[in-house]
One Martini backbone bead per residue (centre of mass of N, CA, C, O) as a GRO file, in nm:
protein
  155
    1MET     BB    1  -1.208   2.197  -2.962
    2ASN     BB    2  -1.360   2.372  -3.262
    3ASP     BB    3  -1.233   2.447  -3.597
    4SER     BB    4  -1.469   2.310  -3.741
    5SER     BB    5  -1.773   2.287  -3.918
    6GLU     BB    6  -1.778   2.001  -3.826
    7PRO     BB    7  -1.956   1.798  -3.659
    8GLY     BB    8  -1.744   1.643  -3.415
    9HIS     BB    9  -1.485   1.790  -3.451
   10VAL     BB   10  -1.151   1.739  -3.336
   11ALA     BB   11  -0.913   1.949  -3.227
   12GLY     BB   12  -0.614   1.856  -3.160
   13PRO     BB   13  -0.483   1.711  -2.904
   14THR     BB   14  -0.534   1.370  -2.725
   15THR     BB   15  -0.362   1.369  -2.495
   16GLY     BB   16  -0.467   1.161  -2.226
   17LEU     BB   17  -0.692   1.023  -2.384
   18VAL     BB   18  -0.970   0.801  -2.338
   19SER     BB   19  -1.168   0.550  -2.394
   20ALA     BB   20  -1.435   0.393  -2.324
   21GLY     BB   21  -1.311   0.072  -2.247
   22SER     BB   22  -1.031   0.070  -2.239
   23ARG     BB   23  -0.738  -0.101  -2.163
   24GLU     BB   24  -0.609   0.124  -2.001
   25VAL     BB   25  -0.822   0.154  -1.781
   26ASP     BB   26  -0.836  -0.138  -1.693
   27THR     BB   27  -0.539  -0.138  -1.596
   28LYS     BB   28  -0.558   0.081  -1.389
   29VAL     BB   29  -0.767  -0.051  -1.216
   30LEU     BB   30  -0.637  -0.325  -1.161
   31VAL     BB   31  -0.378  -0.209  -1.035
   32THR     BB   32  -0.475  -0.007  -0.821
   33ALA     BB   33  -0.701  -0.184  -0.683
   34GLY     BB   34  -0.532  -0.433  -0.636
   35LEU     BB   35  -0.319  -0.308  -0.454
   36ALA     BB   36  -0.510  -0.200  -0.236
   37ALA     BB   37  -0.621  -0.476  -0.160
   38VAL     BB   38  -0.358  -0.606  -0.085
   39VAL     BB   39  -0.286  -0.406   0.145
   40VAL     BB   40  -0.535  -0.468   0.310
   41GLY     BB   41  -0.481  -0.778   0.327
   42ILE     BB   42  -0.224  -0.759   0.490
   43ILE     BB   43  -0.342  -0.628   0.725
   44GLY     BB   44  -0.547  -0.861   0.776
   45VAL     BB   45  -0.321  -1.071   0.827
   46ALA     BB   46  -0.187  -0.932   1.068
   47LEU     BB   47  -0.445  -0.901   1.248
   48GLY     BB   48  -0.514  -1.204   1.242
   49ALA     BB   49  -0.259  -1.306   1.379
   50VAL     BB   50  -0.287  -1.133   1.644
   51PHE     BB   51  -0.613  -1.216   1.708
   52ALA     BB   52  -0.628  -1.547   1.550
   53GLY     BB   53  -0.399  -1.649   1.408
   54THR     BB   54  -0.406  -1.881   1.176
   55GLN     BB   55  -0.714  -1.845   1.117
   56GLY     BB   56  -0.680  -1.542   1.045
   57VAL     BB   57  -0.488  -1.569   0.809
   58ILE     BB   58  -0.670  -1.755   0.634
   59GLY     BB   59  -0.914  -1.563   0.618
   60ALA     BB   60  -0.766  -1.311   0.483
   61VAL     BB   61  -0.655  -1.461   0.231
   62ILE     BB   62  -0.922  -1.556   0.113
   63ALA     BB   63  -1.067  -1.285   0.102
   64THR     BB   64  -0.864  -1.146  -0.089
   65VAL     BB   65  -0.885  -1.339  -0.322
   66ILE     BB   66  -1.187  -1.314  -0.375
   67VAL     BB   67  -1.188  -1.008  -0.432
   68LEU     BB   68  -0.992  -1.018  -0.673
   69ILE     BB   69  -1.144  -1.206  -0.854
   70PHE     BB   70  -1.428  -1.065  -0.859
   71PHE     BB   71  -1.324  -0.776  -0.955
   72SER     BB   72  -1.169  -0.861  -1.208
   73VAL     BB   73  -1.393  -0.993  -1.360
   74GLY     BB   74  -1.584  -0.744  -1.359
   75GLN     BB   75  -1.389  -0.559  -1.525
   76PHE     BB   76  -1.376  -0.737  -1.776
   77ALA     BB   77  -1.667  -0.735  -1.836
   78LEU     BB   78  -1.710  -0.429  -1.863
   79GLY     BB   79  -1.495  -0.372  -2.079
   80SER     BB   80  -1.623  -0.553  -2.296
   81VAL     BB   81  -1.897  -0.393  -2.310
   82LEU     BB   82  -1.775  -0.112  -2.388
   83ARG     BB   83  -1.645  -0.205  -2.653
   84THR     BB   84  -1.930  -0.332  -2.785
   85ASN     BB   85  -2.162  -0.177  -2.575
   86PRO     BB   86  -2.185   0.142  -2.446
   87ASP     BB   87  -2.495   0.171  -2.383
   88MET     BB   88  -2.474  -0.066  -2.135
   89ALA     BB   89  -2.285   0.031  -1.908
   90MET     BB   90  -2.464   0.098  -1.651
   91THR     BB   91  -2.623  -0.160  -1.637
   92VAL     BB   92  -2.371  -0.352  -1.612
   93ALA     BB   93  -2.236  -0.221  -1.375
   94LEU     BB   94  -2.468  -0.262  -1.168
   95MET     BB   95  -2.498  -0.570  -1.209
   96VAL     BB   96  -2.199  -0.651  -1.134
   97TYR     BB   97  -2.204  -0.530  -0.854
   98LEU     BB   98  -2.440  -0.683  -0.735
   99ILE     BB   99  -2.327  -0.965  -0.780
  100LYS     BB  100  -2.069  -0.933  -0.613
  101ILE     BB  101  -2.212  -0.851  -0.339
  102GLY     BB  102  -2.392  -1.101  -0.325
  103ALA     BB  103  -2.169  -1.315  -0.332
  104LEU     BB  104  -2.023  -1.220  -0.074
  105PHE     BB  105  -2.250  -1.250   0.112
  106VAL     BB  106  -2.298  -1.548   0.076
  107LEU     BB  107  -2.009  -1.635   0.168
  108ILE     BB  108  -2.040  -1.531   0.452
  109ILE     BB  109  -2.282  -1.723   0.521
  110VAL     BB  110  -2.163  -2.000   0.453
  111PHE     BB  111  -1.895  -1.929   0.649
  112ALA     BB  112  -2.002  -1.868   0.940
  113HIS     BB  113  -1.941  -2.196   1.070
  114THR     BB  114  -1.656  -2.233   1.031
  115THR     BB  115  -1.316  -2.390   1.117
  116LEU     BB  116  -1.088  -2.311   0.912
  117PHE     BB  117  -1.161  -2.008   0.999
  118ASN     BB  118  -1.200  -1.677   1.075
  119THR     BB  119  -1.488  -1.512   1.025
  120LYS     BB  120  -1.429  -1.222   1.121
  121VAL     BB  121  -1.181  -1.172   0.950
  122PHE     BB  122  -1.305  -1.247   0.679
  123ALA     BB  123  -1.529  -1.028   0.671
  124ALA     BB  124  -1.349  -0.779   0.723
  125THR     BB  125  -1.166  -0.817   0.472
  126ILE     BB  126  -1.388  -0.809   0.258
  127VAL     BB  127  -1.484  -0.525   0.324
  128ALA     BB  128  -1.210  -0.374   0.304
  129CYS     BB  129  -1.136  -0.460   0.017
  130THR     BB  130  -1.386  -0.349  -0.120
  131ILE     BB  131  -1.342  -0.056  -0.045
  132ALA     BB  132  -1.069  -0.024  -0.170
  133TRP     BB  133  -1.139  -0.090  -0.460
  134THR     BB  134  -1.367   0.121  -0.497
  135ALA     BB  135  -1.198   0.374  -0.427
  136SER     BB  136  -0.985   0.323  -0.655
  137GLU     BB  137  -1.178   0.336  -0.888
  138VAL     BB  138  -1.278   0.617  -0.848
  139TRP     BB  139  -1.009   0.751  -0.864
  140VAL     BB  140  -0.938   0.677  -1.146
  141PHE     BB  141  -1.191   0.795  -1.289
  142SER     BB  142  -1.136   1.093  -1.179
  143ARG     BB  143  -0.830   1.098  -1.341
  144THR     BB  144  -0.958   1.019  -1.608
  145LYS     BB  145  -0.966   1.091  -1.951
  146VAL     BB  146  -1.286   1.043  -2.082
  147LEU     BB  147  -1.425   0.959  -2.388
  148TYR     BB  148  -1.760   0.965  -2.479
  149VAL     BB  149  -1.664   1.065  -2.760
  150ASP     BB  150  -1.523   0.908  -3.038
  151PRO     BB  151  -1.343   1.057  -3.288
  152LYS     BB  152  -1.289   0.798  -3.464
  153LYS     BB  153  -1.627   0.735  -3.494
  154LEU     BB  154  -1.670   0.968  -3.665
  155PRO     BB  155  -1.782   1.090  -3.980
   0.00000   0.00000   0.00000
């Protein structure tokens, strides 16, 4: 609602609204997506134990930890860019996502013939945790009221 003749003036309360790149959005994403990935990882650990024994458990745990680290670091990087240079948001978001997916793909290839853990459980858990994280991230952003123009920064 705009009750003022000044362009860009926002009247009324802004309760529940957050700026793009705010720490509040980062926290919501990290908590929600992190919990989703952990739940999927626990399911991967259980299925790995049933179908591949100890090696399945080790593969699922390593995969879950890798996804949590990669995607948390990516979220911190994106949040920091949004706070300092919001014009670069889409470019950085796509680049961070491509780097994460590429790195996960490389890890799957590098560990393809390891005997430390079950590689099929490892790969399946990485894919499942990645899907859970991404779906949760989309869910958080679809339900968060993000101000694309920050009224505090208007002249």
